[in-house]
C-alpha positions as a Markdown table, in Angstrom:
| # | Residue | x | y | z |
|---|---|---|---|---|
| 1 | Met | 25.3 | -26.1 | 94.0 |
| 2 | Glu | 23.2 | -29.2 | 94.4 |
| 3 | Ala | 23.9 | -29.4 | 98.1 |
| 4 | Ile | 22.9 | -25.8 | 98.5 |
| 5 | Trp | 19.7 | -26.4 | 96.6 |
| 6 | Arg | 18.8 | -29.5 | 98.8 |
| 7 | Ile | 19.4 | -27.5 | 102.0 |
| 8 | Glu | 17.9 | -24.1 | 101.0 |
| 9 | Ser | 15.3 | -24.9 | 98.3 |
| 10 | Ala | 12.3 | -24.3 | 100.6 |
| 11 | Arg | 13.6 | -20.9 | 101.5 |
| 12 | Ile | 14.7 | -20.1 | 97.9 |
| 13 | Val | 11.2 | -20.8 | 96.6 |
| 14 | Gly | 9.3 | -19.8 | 99.7 |
| 15 | Ala | 10.6 | -16.2 | 99.9 |
| 16 | Pro | 9.6 | -15.3 | 96.4 |
| 17 | Ala | 6.3 | -17.0 | 96.8 |
| 18 | Gly | 5.6 | -14.8 | 99.8 |
| 19 | Tyr | 6.1 | -11.6 | 98.0 |
| 20 | Thr | 4.7 | -12.6 | 94.6 |
| 21 | Gly | 1.8 | -14.6 | 95.9 |
| 22 | Asp | 2.3 | -17.1 | 93.1 |
| 23 | Phe | 4.1 | -20.4 | 93.8 |
| 24 | Ala | 4.6 | -21.3 | 90.2 |
| 25 | Leu | 6.2 | -17.9 | 89.5 |
| 26 | Ala | 8.4 | -18.4 | 92.6 |
| 27 | Glu | 9.6 | -21.8 | 91.2 |
| 28 | Asp | 10.4 | -20.1 | 87.9 |
| 29 | Leu | 12.3 | -17.4 | 89.7 |
| 30 | Ala | 14.3 | -19.9 | 91.6 |
| 31 | His | 15.1 | -21.8 | 88.4 |
| 32 | Glu | 16.3 | -18.5 | 86.8 |
| 33 | Ala | 18.5 | -17.9 | 89.8 |
| 34 | Leu | 20.0 | -21.3 | 89.5 |
| 35 | Val | 20.7 | -20.8 | 85.8 |
| 36 | Ser | 22.5 | -17.6 | 86.5 |
| 37 | Trp | 24.9 | -19.3 | 88.9 |
| 38 | Pro | 28.5 | -18.2 | 88.2 |
| 39 | Arg | 30.5 | -20.6 | 86.0 |
| 40 | Glu | 33.6 | -20.4 | 88.1 |
| 41 | Gly | 33.5 | -20.6 | 91.9 |
| 42 | Ala | 30.7 | -20.1 | 94.3 |
| 43 | Pro | 29.4 | -16.8 | 95.7 |
| 44 | Arg | 30.4 | -16.1 | 99.4 |
| 45 | Asn | 26.8 | -16.6 | 100.5 |
| 46 | Pro | 25.2 | -19.0 | 98.0 |
| 47 | Ala | 21.7 | -19.0 | 99.4 |
| 48 | Gly | 21.8 | -15.2 | 99.6 |
| 49 | Tyr | 22.9 | -15.0 | 96.0 |
| 50 | Leu | 20.0 | -17.2 | 94.9 |
| 51 | Leu | 17.5 | -15.2 | 97.0 |
| 52 | Thr | 18.8 | -11.9 | 95.7 |
| 53 | Val | 18.7 | -13.0 | 92.0 |
| 54 | Gly | 15.2 | -14.4 | 92.4 |
| 55 | Arg | 14.0 | -11.2 | 94.1 |
| 56 | Arg | 15.6 | -9.0 | 91.4 |
| 57 | Arg | 14.0 | -11.1 | 88.6 |
| 58 | Ala | 10.6 | -10.7 | 90.3 |
| 59 | Val | 11.0 | -6.9 | 90.5 |
| 60 | Asp | 12.0 | -6.8 | 86.9 |
| 61 | Gly | 8.9 | -8.8 | 85.9 |
| 62 | Phe | 6.7 | -6.5 | 88.0 |
| 63 | Arg | 8.2 | -3.5 | 86.2 |
| 64 | Arg | 7.8 | -5.0 | 82.8 |
| 65 | Arg | 4.1 | -5.7 | 83.5 |
| 66 | Ala | 3.5 | -2.2 | 84.8 |
| 67 | Val | 5.0 | -0.7 | 81.7 |
| 68 | Gln | 3.1 | -3.0 | 79.5 |
| 69 | Asp | -0.2 | -2.2 | 81.3 |
| 70 | Asp | 0.6 | 1.5 | 80.9 |
| 71 | Arg | 1.1 | 1.0 | 77.1 |
| 72 | Tyr | -2.2 | -0.9 | 76.8 |
| 73 | Ala | -4.0 | 1.8 | 78.7 |
| 74 | Val | -2.8 | 4.4 | 76.2 |
| 75 | Leu | -4.1 | 2.3 | 73.3 |
| 76 | Ala | -7.5 | 1.5 | 74.9 |
| 77 | Pro | -10.3 | 4.0 | 74.2 |
């Protein structure tokens, strides 16, 4: 996993930074992807796995914020 990170880290952080517009968030997403690495064995496409997990976490965060914004809008006069 460390070798993959050294080789692909720019892409693993850069891709989420591109679609979130937030470099710090992209770093957090990359870290979450690394934490979710399978305990046994490696995925067939390790970089793809990390990119996919990061993208899915970003989408989940956007959805959470949208729901939260909707709830606050209902509470606001």
